[in-house]
Structures are given as structure tokens and as C-alpha cells.
All heavy atoms as TSV, in Angstrom:
chain	resi	resn	atom	element	x	y	z
A	1	MET	N	N	-52.744	45.430	154.642
A	1	MET	CA	C	-52.259	46.663	155.228
A	1	MET	C	C	-51.365	46.346	156.395
A	1	MET	O	O	-51.720	45.466	157.223
A	1	MET	CB	C	-53.448	47.508	155.629
A	1	MET	CG	C	-53.052	48.925	155.934
A	1	MET	SD	S	-54.435	49.988	156.379
A	1	MET	CE	C	-55.319	50.070	154.852
A	2	ALA	N	N	-50.281	47.000	156.565
A	2	ALA	CA	C	-49.348	46.715	157.649
A	2	ALA	C	C	-49.903	47.215	158.970
A	2	ALA	O	O	-50.620	48.195	159.040
A	2	ALA	CB	C	-48.021	47.396	157.351
A	3	LYS	N	N	-49.542	46.490	160.034
A	3	LYS	CA	C	-50.000	46.872	161.373
A	3	LYS	C	C	-49.392	48.195	161.810
A	3	LYS	O	O	-50.059	49.039	162.377
A	3	LYS	CB	C	-49.638	45.808	162.408
A	3	LYS	CG	C	-50.463	44.561	162.315
A	3	LYS	CD	C	-50.047	43.635	163.429
A	3	LYS	CE	C	-50.855	42.367	163.405
A	3	LYS	NZ	N	-50.487	41.453	164.481
A	4	SER	N	N	-48.138	48.376	161.550
A	4	SER	CA	C	-47.440	49.575	162.024
A	4	SER	C	C	-47.336	50.594	160.888
A	4	SER	O	O	-46.247	50.927	160.439
A	4	SER	CB	C	-46.047	49.210	162.557
A	4	SER	OG	O	-45.320	48.630	161.526
A	5	ARG	N	N	-48.451	51.056	160.458
A	5	ARG	CA	C	-48.491	51.987	159.335
A	5	ARG	C	C	-47.831	53.344	159.672
A	5	ARG	O	O	-47.227	53.989	158.830
A	5	ARG	CB	C	-49.920	52.220	158.906
A	5	ARG	CG	C	-50.049	53.079	157.712
A	5	ARG	CD	C	-51.471	53.109	157.247
A	5	ARG	NE	N	-51.571	53.957	156.080
A	5	ARG	CZ	C	-52.562	53.964	155.232
A	5	ARG	NH1	N	-53.533	53.153	155.407
A	5	ARG	NH2	N	-52.571	54.769	154.217
A	6	ASN	N	N	-47.940	53.774	160.913
A	6	ASN	CA	C	-47.377	55.060	161.299
A	6	ASN	C	C	-45.930	54.970	161.743
A	6	ASN	O	O	-45.319	55.937	162.096
A	6	ASN	CB	C	-48.206	55.696	162.403
A	6	ASN	CG	C	-49.583	56.082	161.885
A	6	ASN	OD1	O	-49.727	56.420	160.732
A	6	ASN	ND2	N	-50.576	55.999	162.746
A	7	ASN	N	N	-45.383	53.783	161.744
A	7	ASN	CA	C	-43.997	53.584	162.151
A	7	ASN	C	C	-43.100	53.772	160.958
A	7	ASN	O	O	-43.046	52.926	160.063
A	7	ASN	CB	C	-43.840	52.189	162.753
A	7	ASN	CG	C	-42.447	51.951	163.289
A	7	ASN	OD1	O	-41.631	52.887	163.317
A	7	ASN	ND2	N	-42.185	50.767	163.729
A	8	LEU	N	N	-42.393	54.877	160.878
A	8	LEU	CA	C	-41.558	55.163	159.730
A	8	LEU	C	C	-40.076	54.889	159.988
A	8	LEU	O	O	-39.218	55.469	159.327
A	8	LEU	CB	C	-41.722	56.630	159.322
A	8	LEU	CG	C	-43.134	57.029	158.888
A	8	LEU	CD1	C	-43.196	58.516	158.602
A	8	LEU	CD2	C	-43.580	56.236	157.677
A	9	LEU	N	N	-39.817	54.004	160.930
A	9	LEU	CA	C	-38.437	53.673	161.276
A	9	LEU	C	C	-37.741	53.052	160.065
A	9	LEU	O	O	-38.235	52.085	159.482
A	9	LEU	CB	C	-38.403	52.711	162.448
A	9	LEU	CG	C	-37.027	52.294	162.932
A	9	LEU	CD1	C	-36.270	53.503	163.468
A	9	LEU	CD2	C	-37.135	51.226	164.012
A	10	GLY	N	N	-36.603	53.599	159.667
A	10	GLY	CA	C	-35.833	53.014	158.573
A	10	GLY	C	C	-36.221	53.529	157.208
A	10	GLY	O	O	-35.628	53.138	156.205
A	11	VAL	N	N	-37.220	54.375	157.090
A	11	VAL	CA	C	-37.678	54.843	155.802
A	11	VAL	C	C	-36.643	55.758	155.153
A	11	VAL	O	O	-36.413	55.716	153.982
A	11	VAL	CB	C	-39.045	55.573	155.919
A	11	VAL	CG1	C	-39.398	56.264	154.628
A	11	VAL	CG2	C	-40.103	54.565	156.315
A	12	GLY	N	N	-35.959	56.571	155.961
A	12	GLY	CA	C	-35.026	57.557	155.412
A	12	GLY	C	C	-33.635	57.015	155.133
A	12	GLY	O	O	-32.747	57.777	154.812
A	13	GLY	N	N	-33.419	55.758	155.265
A	13	GLY	CA	C	-32.093	55.189	155.043
A	13	GLY	C	C	-31.279	55.167	156.318
A	13	GLY	O	O	-31.720	55.585	157.365
A	14	GLN	N	N	-30.064	54.662	156.196
A	14	GLN	CA	C	-29.215	54.543	157.388
A	14	GLN	C	C	-28.340	55.765	157.547
A	14	GLN	O	O	-27.912	56.352	156.566
A	14	GLN	CB	C	-28.338	53.296	157.271
A	14	GLN	CG	C	-29.125	52.023	157.268
A	14	GLN	CD	C	-28.208	50.816	157.178
A	14	GLN	OE1	O	-27.024	50.948	156.987
A	14	GLN	NE2	N	-28.779	49.655	157.295
A	15	ARG	N	N	-28.112	56.098	158.768
A	15	ARG	CA	C	-27.239	57.221	159.058
A	15	ARG	C	C	-25.834	56.732	159.345
A	15	ARG	O	O	-25.649	55.660	159.892
A	15	ARG	CB	C	-27.736	58.005	160.262
A	15	ARG	CG	C	-29.072	58.679	160.021
A	15	ARG	CD	C	-29.452	59.446	161.250
A	15	ARG	NE	N	-30.740	60.087	161.027
A	15	ARG	CZ	C	-31.409	60.744	161.963
A	15	ARG	NH1	N	-30.911	60.811	163.199
A	15	ARG	NH2	N	-32.556	61.285	161.689
A	16	LYS	N	N	-24.876	57.542	158.972
A	16	LYS	CA	C	-23.483	57.229	159.269
A	16	LYS	C	C	-23.236	57.436	160.736
A	16	LYS	O	O	-23.637	58.439	161.309
A	16	LYS	CB	C	-22.565	58.157	158.444
A	16	LYS	CG	C	-21.116	58.003	158.738
A	16	LYS	CD	C	-20.354	59.056	157.935
A	16	LYS	CE	C	-19.018	59.324	158.509
A	16	LYS	NZ	N	-19.030	59.914	159.845
A	17	LYS	N	N	-22.625	56.463	161.371
A	17	LYS	CA	C	-22.315	56.583	162.782
A	17	LYS	C	C	-21.124	57.512	162.954
A	17	LYS	O	O	-20.084	57.341	162.361
A	17	LYS	CB	C	-22.011	55.218	163.388
A	17	LYS	CG	C	-23.234	54.320	163.375
A	17	LYS	CD	C	-23.034	53.074	164.172
A	17	LYS	CE	C	-24.314	52.284	164.132
A	17	LYS	NZ	N	-24.306	51.149	164.999
A	18	LEU	N	N	-21.308	58.519	163.791
A	18	LEU	CA	C	-20.282	59.518	163.991
A	18	LEU	C	C	-19.315	59.084	165.082
A	18	LEU	O	O	-19.730	58.542	166.105
A	18	LEU	CB	C	-20.879	60.845	164.375
A	18	LEU	CG	C	-21.821	61.488	163.340
A	18	LEU	CD1	C	-22.473	62.728	163.933
A	18	LEU	CD2	C	-21.068	61.840	162.096
A	19	SER	N	N	-18.071	59.338	164.839
A	19	SER	CA	C	-17.075	59.077	165.874
A	19	SER	C	C	-17.175	60.143	166.951
A	19	SER	O	O	-17.842	61.166	166.792
A	19	SER	CB	C	-15.670	59.089	165.275
A	19	SER	OG	O	-15.357	60.398	164.849
A	20	ARG	N	N	-16.517	59.937	168.081
A	20	ARG	CA	C	-16.572	60.921	169.158
A	20	ARG	C	C	-15.998	62.272	168.691
A	20	ARG	O	O	-16.502	63.323	169.039
A	20	ARG	CB	C	-15.801	60.438	170.379
A	20	ARG	CG	C	-16.525	59.346	171.111
A	20	ARG	CD	C	-15.829	59.051	172.414
A	20	ARG	NE	N	-16.544	57.992	173.103
A	20	ARG	CZ	C	-16.382	57.688	174.368
A	20	ARG	NH1	N	-15.491	58.362	175.080
A	20	ARG	NH2	N	-17.058	56.730	174.926
A	21	ALA	N	N	-14.929	62.196	167.909
A	21	ALA	CA	C	-14.333	63.443	167.419
A	21	ALA	C	C	-15.307	64.213	166.532
A	21	ALA	O	O	-15.419	65.420	166.625
A	21	ALA	CB	C	-13.058	63.130	166.660
A	22	ASP	N	N	-16.032	63.474	165.676
A	22	ASP	CA	C	-17.016	64.118	164.809
A	22	ASP	C	C	-18.162	64.701	165.614
A	22	ASP	O	O	-18.683	65.779	165.286
A	22	ASP	CB	C	-17.544	63.141	163.780
A	22	ASP	CG	C	-16.536	62.810	162.701
A	22	ASP	OD1	O	-15.595	63.598	162.506
A	22	ASP	OD2	O	-16.678	61.741	162.057
A	23	GLN	N	N	-18.574	64.015	166.653
A	23	GLN	CA	C	-19.675	64.487	167.494
A	23	GLN	C	C	-19.282	65.758	168.228
A	23	GLN	O	O	-20.097	66.630	168.472
A	23	GLN	CB	C	-20.081	63.416	168.502
A	23	GLN	CG	C	-20.770	62.228	167.872
A	23	GLN	CD	C	-21.035	61.129	168.872
A	23	GLN	OE1	O	-20.664	61.239	170.037
A	23	GLN	NE2	N	-21.644	60.053	168.402
A	24	GLN	N	N	-18.020	65.874	168.556
A	24	GLN	CA	C	-17.525	67.052	169.301
A	24	GLN	C	C	-17.139	68.201	168.370
A	24	GLN	O	O	-16.659	69.209	168.832
A	24	GLN	CB	C	-16.372	66.656	170.179
A	24	GLN	CG	C	-16.781	65.694	171.282
A	24	GLN	CD	C	-15.577	65.168	172.054
A	24	GLN	OE1	O	-14.448	65.514	171.778
A	24	GLN	NE2	N	-15.857	64.330	173.045
A	25	GLY	N	N	-17.307	68.014	167.092
A	25	GLY	CA	C	-17.040	69.094	166.163
A	25	GLY	C	C	-15.644	69.088	165.570
A	25	GLY	O	O	-15.293	69.986	164.816
A	26	ALA	N	N	-14.833	68.116	165.902
A	26	ALA	CA	C	-13.487	68.065	165.333
A	26	ALA	C	C	-13.594	67.586	163.876
A	26	ALA	O	O	-14.400	66.730	163.547
A	26	ALA	CB	C	-12.601	67.112	166.132
A	27	GLY	N	N	-12.772	68.152	163.008
A	27	GLY	CA	C	-12.785	67.766	161.619
A	27	GLY	C	C	-12.220	66.375	161.421
A	27	GLY	O	O	-11.283	65.965	162.105
A	28	SER	N	N	-12.805	65.628	160.541
A	28	SER	CA	C	-12.325	64.268	160.333
A	28	SER	C	C	-11.344	64.205	159.154
A	28	SER	O	O	-11.286	65.139	158.339
A	28	SER	CB	C	-13.494	63.339	160.044
A	28	SER	OG	O	-14.097	63.686	158.822
A	29	ALA	N	N	-10.623	63.157	159.081
A	29	ALA	CA	C	-9.703	62.969	157.979
A	29	ALA	C	C	-10.438	62.762	156.674
A	29	ALA	O	O	-9.923	63.032	155.598
A	29	ALA	CB	C	-8.788	61.761	158.273
A	30	ARG	N	N	-11.658	62.313	156.772
A	30	ARG	CA	C	-12.485	62.046	155.573
A	30	ARG	C	C	-12.676	63.332	154.772
A	30	ARG	O	O	-12.588	63.341	153.561
A	30	ARG	CB	C	-13.846	61.501	155.984
A	30	ARG	CG	C	-14.759	61.232	154.820
A	30	ARG	CD	C	-16.065	60.718	155.297
A	30	ARG	NE	N	-15.865	59.454	155.987
A	30	ARG	CZ	C	-16.809	58.539	156.142
A	30	ARG	NH1	N	-18.003	58.747	155.679
A	30	ARG	NH2	N	-16.551	57.425	156.777
A	31	GLU	N	N	-12.936	64.440	155.442
A	31	GLU	CA	C	-13.130	65.721	154.760
A	31	GLU	C	C	-11.837	66.152	154.046
A	31	GLU	O	O	-11.883	66.641	152.935
A	31	GLU	CB	C	-13.566	66.796	155.769
A	31	GLU	CG	C	-14.865	66.500	156.444
A	31	GLU	CD	C	-16.031	66.383	155.498
A	31	GLU	OE1	O	-16.077	67.130	154.491
A	31	GLU	OE2	O	-16.905	65.538	155.735
A	32	ALA	N	N	-10.708	65.968	154.706
A	32	ALA	CA	C	-9.418	66.325	154.089
A	32	ALA	C	C	-9.160	65.459	152.877
A	32	ALA	O	O	-8.665	65.945	151.850
A	32	ALA	CB	C	-8.311	66.201	155.111
A	33	ASP	N	N	-9.482	64.168	152.985
A	33	ASP	CA	C	-9.286	63.261	151.846
A	33	ASP	C	C	-10.150	63.662	150.666
A	33	ASP	O	O	-9.713	63.590	149.510
A	33	ASP	CB	C	-9.584	61.825	152.255
A	33	ASP	CG	C	-8.557	61.259	153.231
A	33	ASP	OD1	O	-7.461	61.849	153.334
A	33	ASP	OD2	O	-8.858	60.248	153.899
A	34	ARG	N	N	-11.366	64.046	150.928
A	34	ARG	CA	C	-12.263	64.466	149.852
A	34	ARG	C	C	-11.729	65.714	149.151
A	34	ARG	O	O	-11.794	65.841	147.947
A	34	ARG	CB	C	-13.656	64.753	150.386
A	34	ARG	CG	C	-14.428	63.509	150.739
A	34	ARG	CD	C	-15.816	63.848	151.193
A	34	ARG	NE	N	-16.511	62.636	151.598
A	34	ARG	CZ	C	-17.647	62.649	152.256
A	34	ARG	NH1	N	-18.221	63.777	152.559
A	34	ARG	NH2	N	-18.235	61.526	152.595
A	35	LYS	N	N	-11.179	66.628	149.955
A	35	LYS	CA	C	-10.634	67.873	149.380
A	35	LYS	C	C	-9.421	67.563	148.487
A	35	LYS	O	O	-9.301	68.091	147.390
A	35	LYS	CB	C	-10.230	68.798	150.532
A	35	LYS	CG	C	-9.624	70.101	150.090
A	35	LYS	CD	C	-10.614	70.991	149.395
A	35	LYS	CE	C	-9.986	72.328	149.092
A	35	LYS	NZ	N	-10.659	73.002	148.018
A	36	VAL	N	N	-8.559	66.679	148.959
A	36	VAL	CA	C	-7.377	66.298	148.192
A	36	VAL	C	C	-7.795	65.607	146.899
A	36	VAL	O	O	-7.255	65.883	145.808
A	36	VAL	CB	C	-6.437	65.418	149.021
A	36	VAL	CG1	C	-5.347	64.804	148.158
A	36	VAL	CG2	C	-5.834	66.213	150.164
A	37	ALA	N	N	-8.768	64.705	146.991
A	37	ALA	CA	C	-9.252	64.002	145.810
A	37	ALA	C	C	-9.865	64.959	144.794
A	37	ALA	O	O	-9.646	64.843	143.587
A	37	ALA	CB	C	-10.256	62.949	146.209
A	38	GLU	N	N	-10.616	65.930	145.291
A	38	GLU	CA	C	-11.230	66.928	144.385
A	38	GLU	C	C	-10.153	67.769	143.709
A	38	GLU	O	O	-10.252	68.070	142.507
A	38	GLU	CB	C	-12.186	67.808	145.175
A	38	GLU	CG	C	-12.910	68.840	144.333
A	38	GLU	CD	C	-13.862	68.221	143.324
A	38	GLU	OE1	O	-14.340	67.104	143.549
A	38	GLU	OE2	O	-14.112	68.872	142.302
A	39	ASP	N	N	-9.122	68.145	144.443
A	39	ASP	CA	C	-8.019	68.937	143.856
A	39	ASP	C	C	-7.300	68.124	142.767
A	39	ASP	O	O	-6.988	68.666	141.711
A	39	ASP	CB	C	-7.039	69.345	144.926
A	39	ASP	CG	C	-7.628	70.386	145.892
A	39	ASP	OD1	O	-8.651	71.000	145.543
A	39	ASP	OD2	O	-7.055	70.549	146.985
A	40	LYS	N	N	-7.061	66.853	143.026
A	40	LYS	CA	C	-6.418	66.010	142.027
A	40	LYS	C	C	-7.255	65.881	140.773
A	40	LYS	O	O	-6.757	65.919	139.665
A	40	LYS	CB	C	-6.128	64.634	142.607
A	40	LYS	CG	C	-5.007	64.584	143.603
A	40	LYS	CD	C	-4.764	63.173	144.072
A	40	LYS	CE	C	-3.630	63.101	145.085
A	40	LYS	NZ	N	-3.420	61.711	145.547
A	41	LYS	N	N	-8.551	65.740	140.980
A	41	LYS	CA	C	-9.459	65.608	139.835
A	41	LYS	C	C	-9.456	66.885	138.979
A	41	LYS	O	O	-9.412	66.809	137.764
A	41	LYS	CB	C	-10.863	65.300	140.325
A	41	LYS	CG	C	-11.876	65.118	139.249
A	41	LYS	CD	C	-13.247	64.810	139.827
A	41	LYS	CE	C	-14.276	64.716	138.756
A	41	LYS	NZ	N	-15.603	64.461	139.318
A	42	GLN	N	N	-9.524	68.027	139.634
A	42	GLN	CA	C	-9.512	69.284	138.904
A	42	GLN	C	C	-8.202	69.472	138.122
A	42	GLN	O	O	-8.223	69.942	136.999
A	42	GLN	CB	C	-9.711	70.460	139.885
A	42	GLN	CG	C	-11.066	70.514	140.499
A	42	GLN	CD	C	-12.182	70.732	139.472
A	42	GLN	OE1	O	-11.971	71.426	138.479
A	42	GLN	NE2	N	-13.324	70.148	139.719
A	43	GLU	N	N	-7.091	69.058	138.710
A	43	GLU	CA	C	-5.800	69.169	138.031
A	43	GLU	C	C	-5.771	68.259	136.814
A	43	GLU	O	O	-5.291	68.637	135.733
A	43	GLU	CB	C	-4.676	68.813	138.996
A	43	GLU	CG	C	-3.289	68.935	138.425
A	43	GLU	CD	C	-2.892	70.365	138.108
A	43	GLU	OE1	O	-3.523	71.297	138.624
A	43	GLU	OE2	O	-1.956	70.547	137.312
A	44	LEU	N	N	-6.308	67.051	136.963
A	44	LEU	CA	C	-6.337	66.085	135.848
A	44	LEU	C	C	-7.214	66.621	134.723
A	44	LEU	O	O	-6.837	66.555	133.544
A	44	LEU	CB	C	-6.845	64.749	136.331
A	44	LEU	CG	C	-6.957	63.648	135.292
A	44	LEU	CD1	C	-5.568	63.341	134.713
A	44	LEU	CD2	C	-7.578	62.407	135.881
A	45	VAL	N	N	-8.369	67.165	135.062
A	45	VAL	CA	C	-9.267	67.719	134.038
A	45	VAL	C	C	-8.591	68.862	133.309
A	45	VAL	O	O	-8.695	68.992	132.084
A	45	VAL	CB	C	-10.590	68.167	134.692
A	45	VAL	CG1	C	-11.416	68.994	133.726
A	45	VAL	CG2	C	-11.377	66.975	135.175
A	46	ARG	N	N	-7.884	69.699	134.047
A	46	ARG	CA	C	-7.184	70.841	133.437
A	46	ARG	C	C	-6.125	70.357	132.454
A	46	ARG	O	O	-6.039	70.861	131.321
A	46	ARG	CB	C	-6.532	71.710	134.508
A	46	ARG	CG	C	-5.851	72.963	133.959
A	46	ARG	CD	C	-5.094	73.708	135.047
A	46	ARG	NE	N	-3.988	72.912	135.592
A	46	ARG	CZ	C	-2.790	72.743	135.011
A	46	ARG	NH1	N	-2.558	73.289	133.833
A	46	ARG	NH2	N	-1.872	72.034	135.578
A	47	LYS	N	N	-5.371	69.333	132.844
A	47	LYS	CA	C	-4.337	68.797	131.949
A	47	LYS	C	C	-4.941	68.177	130.715
A	47	LYS	O	O	-4.427	68.343	129.588
A	47	LYS	CB	C	-3.514	67.757	132.700
A	47	LYS	CG	C	-2.555	68.351	133.706
A	47	LYS	CD	C	-1.760	67.258	134.393
A	47	LYS	CE	C	-0.820	67.808	135.451
A	47	LYS	NZ	N	-0.086	66.743	136.108
A	48	MET	N	N	-6.045	67.457	130.882
A	48	MET	CA	C	-6.696	66.833	129.736
A	48	MET	C	C	-7.205	67.873	128.759
A	48	MET	O	O	-7.123	67.695	127.538
A	48	MET	CB	C	-7.824	65.922	130.209
A	48	MET	CG	C	-7.339	64.668	130.931
A	48	MET	SD	S	-8.666	63.687	131.607
A	48	MET	CE	C	-9.455	63.119	130.139
A	49	ARG	N	N	-7.756	68.972	129.279
A	49	ARG	CA	C	-8.257	70.029	128.421
A	49	ARG	C	C	-7.110	70.687	127.647
A	49	ARG	O	O	-7.247	71.002	126.462
A	49	ARG	CB	C	-9.006	71.083	129.220
A	49	ARG	CG	C	-10.373	70.632	129.636
A	49	ARG	CD	C	-11.123	71.718	130.328
A	49	ARG	NE	N	-12.447	71.217	130.737
A	49	ARG	CZ	C	-13.111	71.677	131.769
A	49	ARG	NH1	N	-12.604	72.624	132.519
A	49	ARG	NH2	N	-14.286	71.183	132.057
A	50	GLU	N	N	-5.994	70.896	128.326
A	50	GLU	CA	C	-4.840	71.502	127.651
A	50	GLU	C	C	-4.329	70.583	126.524
A	50	GLU	O	O	-4.001	71.056	125.446
A	50	GLU	CB	C	-3.709	71.761	128.645
A	50	GLU	CG	C	-3.989	72.924	129.589
A	50	GLU	CD	C	-2.900	73.102	130.634
A	50	GLU	OE1	O	-1.925	72.311	130.634
A	50	GLU	OE2	O	-3.002	74.052	131.408
A	51	ARG	N	N	-4.286	69.291	126.776
A	51	ARG	CA	C	-3.844	68.360	125.728
A	51	ARG	C	C	-4.813	68.331	124.560
A	51	ARG	O	O	-4.415	68.287	123.424
A	51	ARG	CB	C	-3.708	66.949	126.312
A	51	ARG	CG	C	-2.532	66.805	127.204
A	51	ARG	CD	C	-2.431	65.382	127.724
A	51	ARG	NE	N	-1.369	65.290	128.720
A	51	ARG	CZ	C	-1.177	64.225	129.498
A	51	ARG	NH1	N	-2.003	63.215	129.397
A	51	ARG	NH2	N	-0.203	64.217	130.351
A	52	ALA	N	N	-6.119	68.373	124.872
A	52	ALA	CA	C	-7.130	68.332	123.805
A	52	ALA	C	C	-7.044	69.602	122.960
A	52	ALA	O	O	-7.188	69.518	121.742
A	52	ALA	CB	C	-8.510	68.196	124.419
A	53	GLU	N	N	-6.781	70.728	123.576
A	53	GLU	CA	C	-6.657	71.982	122.820
A	53	GLU	C	C	-5.404	71.953	121.930
A	53	GLU	O	O	-5.415	72.477	120.842
A	53	GLU	CB	C	-6.607	73.179	123.747
A	53	GLU	CG	C	-7.921	73.469	124.431
A	53	GLU	CD	C	-7.811	74.562	125.475
A	53	GLU	OE1	O	-6.696	75.085	125.684
A	53	GLU	OE2	O	-8.810	74.883	126.106
A	54	GLY	N	N	-4.367	71.327	122.422
A	54	GLY	CA	C	-3.128	71.247	121.647
A	54	GLY	C	C	-3.215	70.299	120.478
A	54	GLY	O	O	-2.474	70.421	119.494
A	55	GLN	N	N	-4.119	69.348	120.524
A	55	GLN	CA	C	-4.227	68.342	119.465
A	55	GLN	C	C	-5.248	68.679	118.393
A	55	GLN	O	O	-5.365	67.989	117.404
A	55	GLN	CB	C	-4.575	66.986	120.066
A	55	GLN	CG	C	-3.468	66.389	120.895
A	55	GLN	CD	C	-3.867	65.068	121.506
A	55	GLN	OE1	O	-4.994	64.615	121.363
A	55	GLN	NE2	N	-2.929	64.412	122.171
A	56	THR	N	N	-6.006	69.740	118.572
A	56	THR	CA	C	-7.019	70.074	117.576
A	56	THR	C	C	-6.321	70.529	116.303
A	56	THR	O	O	-5.412	71.378	116.336
A	56	THR	CB	C	-7.961	71.183	118.097
A	56	THR	OG1	O	-7.171	72.300	118.481
A	56	THR	CG2	C	-8.806	70.702	119.240
A	57	PRO	N	N	-6.716	69.991	115.169
A	57	PRO	CA	C	-6.086	70.411	113.902
A	57	PRO	C	C	-6.534	71.813	113.515
A	57	PRO	O	O	-7.610	72.269	113.896
A	57	PRO	CB	C	-6.612	69.376	112.888
A	57	PRO	CG	C	-7.870	68.875	113.485
A	57	PRO	CD	C	-7.723	68.961	114.981
A	58	ALA	N	N	-5.688	72.465	112.800
A	58	ALA	CA	C	-6.005	73.832	112.328
A	58	ALA	C	C	-7.153	73.756	111.346
A	58	ALA	O	O	-7.203	72.825	110.521
A	58	ALA	CB	C	-4.774	74.450	111.676
A	59	PRO	N	N	-8.067	74.695	111.394
A	59	PRO	CA	C	-9.206	74.652	110.445
A	59	PRO	C	C	-8.735	74.851	109.013
A	59	PRO	O	O	-7.834	75.629	108.748
A	59	PRO	CB	C	-10.081	75.811	110.901
A	59	PRO	CG	C	-9.232	76.673	111.760
A	59	PRO	CD	C	-8.148	75.804	112.298
A	60	ALA	N	N	-9.307	74.061	108.136
A	60	ALA	CA	C	-8.919	74.146	106.719
A	60	ALA	C	C	-9.499	75.392	106.084
A	60	ALA	O	O	-10.645	75.759	106.293
A	60	ALA	CB	C	-9.429	72.906	105.976
A	61	GLY	N	N	-8.686	76.071	105.311
A	61	GLY	CA	C	-9.131	77.284	104.606
A	61	GLY	C	C	-9.932	76.907	103.373
A	61	GLY	O	O	-9.992	75.755	102.947
A	62	PRO	N	N	-10.519	77.899	102.687
A	62	PRO	CA	C	-11.311	77.609	101.476
A	62	PRO	C	C	-10.456	77.038	100.337
A	62	PRO	O	O	-10.929	76.226	99.576
A	62	PRO	CB	C	-11.891	78.983	101.062
A	62	PRO	CG	C	-11.427	79.955	102.094
A	62	PRO	CD	C	-10.555	79.270	103.068
A	63	ALA	N	N	-9.181	77.382	100.268
A	63	ALA	CA	C	-8.320	76.860	99.217
A	63	ALA	C	C	-8.072	75.378	99.418
A	63	ALA	O	O	-8.039	74.585	98.476
A	63	ALA	CB	C	-7.011	77.607	99.173
A	64	ASP	N	N	-7.893	74.967	100.649
A	64	ASP	CA	C	-7.646	73.550	100.945
A	64	ASP	C	C	-8.860	72.701	100.629
A	64	ASP	O	O	-8.772	71.620	100.124
A	64	ASP	CB	C	-7.268	73.363	102.416
A	64	ASP	CG	C	-5.926	74.006	102.728
A	64	ASP	OD1	O	-5.109	74.175	101.797
A	64	ASP	OD2	O	-5.673	74.329	103.907
A	65	GLU	N	N	-10.075	73.224	100.887
A	65	GLU	CA	C	-11.295	72.476	100.633
A	65	GLU	C	C	-11.509	72.255	99.132
A	65	GLU	O	O	-11.887	71.174	98.700
A	65	GLU	CB	C	-12.485	73.203	101.262
A	65	GLU	CG	C	-12.451	73.162	102.784
A	65	GLU	CD	C	-13.598	73.994	103.356
A	65	GLU	OE1	O	-14.435	74.519	102.589
A	65	GLU	OE2	O	-13.664	74.112	104.591
A	66	SER	N	N	-11.248	73.267	98.350
A	66	SER	CA	C	-11.465	73.149	96.902
A	66	SER	C	C	-10.447	72.206	96.291
A	66	SER	O	O	-10.763	71.445	95.355
A	66	SER	CB	C	-11.407	74.520	96.230
A	66	SER	OG	O	-10.126	75.096	96.428
A	67	ALA	N	N	-9.225	72.190	96.789
A	67	ALA	CA	C	-8.203	71.294	96.271
A	67	ALA	C	C	-8.550	69.849	96.601
A	67	ALA	O	O	-8.376	68.949	95.816
A	67	ALA	CB	C	-6.823	71.679	96.845
A	68	THR	N	N	-9.064	69.623	97.824
A	68	THR	CA	C	-9.451	68.271	98.223
A	68	THR	C	C	-10.639	67.800	97.394
A	68	THR	O	O	-10.694	66.641	96.974
A	68	THR	CB	C	-9.818	68.255	99.734
A	68	THR	OG1	O	-8.735	68.819	100.454
A	68	THR	CG2	C	-10.098	66.852	100.215
A	69	ALA	N	N	-11.593	68.663	97.130
A	69	ALA	CA	C	-12.771	68.304	96.368
A	69	ALA	C	C	-12.389	67.975	94.916
A	69	ALA	O	O	-12.979	67.107	94.293
A	69	ALA	CB	C	-13.798	69.419	96.414
A	70	ALA	N	N	-11.431	68.677	94.354
A	70	ALA	CA	C	-11.024	68.445	92.969
A	70	ALA	C	C	-10.286	67.118	92.817
A	70	ALA	O	O	-10.383	66.473	91.778
A	70	ALA	CB	C	-10.114	69.587	92.496
A	71	GLN	N	N	-9.585	66.668	93.852
A	71	GLN	CA	C	-8.850	65.429	93.770
A	71	GLN	C	C	-9.773	64.222	93.887
A	71	GLN	O	O	-9.473	63.147	93.392
A	71	GLN	CB	C	-7.807	65.349	94.909
A	71	GLN	CG	C	-6.658	66.347	94.717
A	71	GLN	CD	C	-5.715	66.299	95.862
A	71	GLN	OE1	O	-5.921	65.590	96.849
A	71	GLN	NE2	N	-4.644	67.109	95.784
A	72	SER	N	N	-10.939	64.352	94.518
A	72	SER	CA	C	-11.869	63.234	94.711
A	72	SER	C	C	-12.539	62.836	93.474
A	72	SER	O	O	-12.801	63.293	92.528
A	72	SER	CB	C	-12.912	63.583	95.786
A	72	SER	OG	O	-12.249	63.820	96.994
């Protein structure tokens, strides 16, 4: 059993050291960078979805299925 059982120092992980600007409530560049990155990601996802929708083949009708089955 450990001697310092009630000492929970370091159990919760390390904290990010805040700059003076962050401590005083000024917004950091990190927040702006995250926002820009999130916007870029959303735009990329939107473009990928549009491309995927454009590449989906038209559903085959009942006449096409019977013709394909007859040829096999």
C-alpha cells in the first residue's frame, strides 16, 4: 500500500499552461485556428457528398433486370 494514499496529485492528468492573454480572458489564436479547420472540414465533407451523389448509378428498372437475367 502506498504511503501517500490520499495524495491525488497528478491523477487528473496535466493541465495546459495558460498564457497571460488567456488568463486575462483574451481570445487565443488557437480558438480561431480550430474554427477555420472545422469550417474547412465541413466544406470538404459537403463536396465529397455532392460528388458521391453525382456518381450513384441510376436504379435499374424491372425490364433491365429481366434482360440481364436472360443473358446469363
